[in-house]
N, C-alpha and C positions, 0 to 999 in steps of 0.2 A: 800478576798474571805470569804463567809460565813463559819462559823464552822458548825460541825455536828449537834448540837442542833438547830442552826438556820435554816439550810436545813430541818430538821425534822420538825420544826414548820411550815415552809412555806408549806411543802407538806402535813401536817396534817390539816392545816386550810384553805388553799386556794383549794377549790374543784371545781370551775368552771373555766376551762382553755381555754382561746381563743388561737388557734394554728395558727399563722400567717405563711403563706406559706405551710400549710398542703396539701399534694398531695393525690389524689384518688388511686395512683398506689400502690399496696400492697406491693411492693419490696422496696419502698422508706423509708428512715429512719423516716421521719416525720409521715408516716402512721403507722409504726411500733410502734413507741413511743406513739402516740396518742390512738392507739388500746390497748395497754397495760394499759395505764392510765384509759381509758373507762372501761375495764374489771376489774379494781380495784376500781371502784365506783366513779370516777371523771366524771364530765359532760364535754364533749369536745365541743367546739364551733369553727368549722372550718372557717379560714378566707382565702379565695382565690377567686379571680374574675373569675377564669376559670370554677368553678363548681357550681352546684346547691345543691348537697348533698354529704356528705362524712361520712362514718361510720353511717348511718342512721340519721344524724343530718343536719339541714339546713345549707348551707354554705354561708357566707356573703362576699361581695366583699371587704369590709374593716372594721376596728374596729368601725368607726363611724356609721356604718349600724346595729350594734348589738343593739337590743332594750331592753336589760336586763342586769343585773349586771355580771360583770366578775371580777373573783378574781386575775387571773394571766394571763398575756400575755407572751406565749411561743413562740419565734422567730426562725423560720427556714428560716432565709433570710441571705444574705451576710452582713458583718459587716457595710459597707457603707450605707445599707438600714435601719439600726436599729434606727437612730436618729428620724425620723418622726414618726416611730412606737412608740418610747418611749414618744413622745409628746402627740400622740393620746391616749396611754394607761393612761397618767395622766388626760387627758381631760375626759375620760370615767370612771375615778374612780377606775381604777385597783389597787390593793394592791401590785402587785409584777410584775417584769419585769425579764423574764429568757431568757438569750441568750444561744442557744444550743451550742453543742460541735463545737469548730472551729469559733465561733462567739463571738468576743470581740470588743465592741465599748465603749471605756472609757468615752468619752463625754455623750453618752446616759446613761450610767451607773451613772455617776455624776448627771446628770439631774434628773434621776429618784429618786436617793437618796435624793437629795434637796427637792424633793416633797413628801417625805415620803415613797416611795415604798421600799419594799424589792427588792434586785437585786442579780442576780446570772449571772456569764459570763463563757462560755466555758465548760459547764457541761450539760449532758443529763438528762432531768427530768425522763425518765424512768430508766435509770441506777441508778440514785440517789434514786429513790423510792425503786427499788429492793434491793439496797445495804442497805439502812436504815430500811427497813420494812421486810427484810428477804427473798426477792425473788431471790437473787443471791446465797445464801448459798448452795442450792442443786448442783450448777455447780462448787463448790470449789473456788469460787472467795474470795479473802481475805476480808471478811466483819468482821473479828476478833471474828467470831462466830464460825468458823470451826478450829479445831486445830488437829495437828498430835499427840498430846498427848492422851494417852489412857484415856477414860471416867473412872471415879471413880467406876462406876456401872459395868464396864466390869472386868471380873477375869484377 
């Protein structure tokens, strides 16, 4: 698994994210994660044949239908569905393959790495962004930024 610096680099440099399996339903994890990333300056490219538009962006039926550059392919699909997505990510020139929480396909991970893509498995792009760029610290989540120790500036 990537270390913190690698995750930070991936999230800092891969700004156009194709979200495969993005739902238009506001209560779904894919929608929540994509909306968060969009609100933090990322371009979201929805990929789901069910919809025409999600989060104000044109929705594509597949990765192959996207007519512009994509930096990262974020996968909200079952692990057994990831291999063809990884192949297509390589074909379209993506730089990273991100398998969301609960999604682990080692074969797809290996293939993507062999083709020079950064890969992440079983992690949420929203959670990692918030953890590494300060969005979780307000909630008291262990980002190693919050401490029970009294700050030096307090009496």
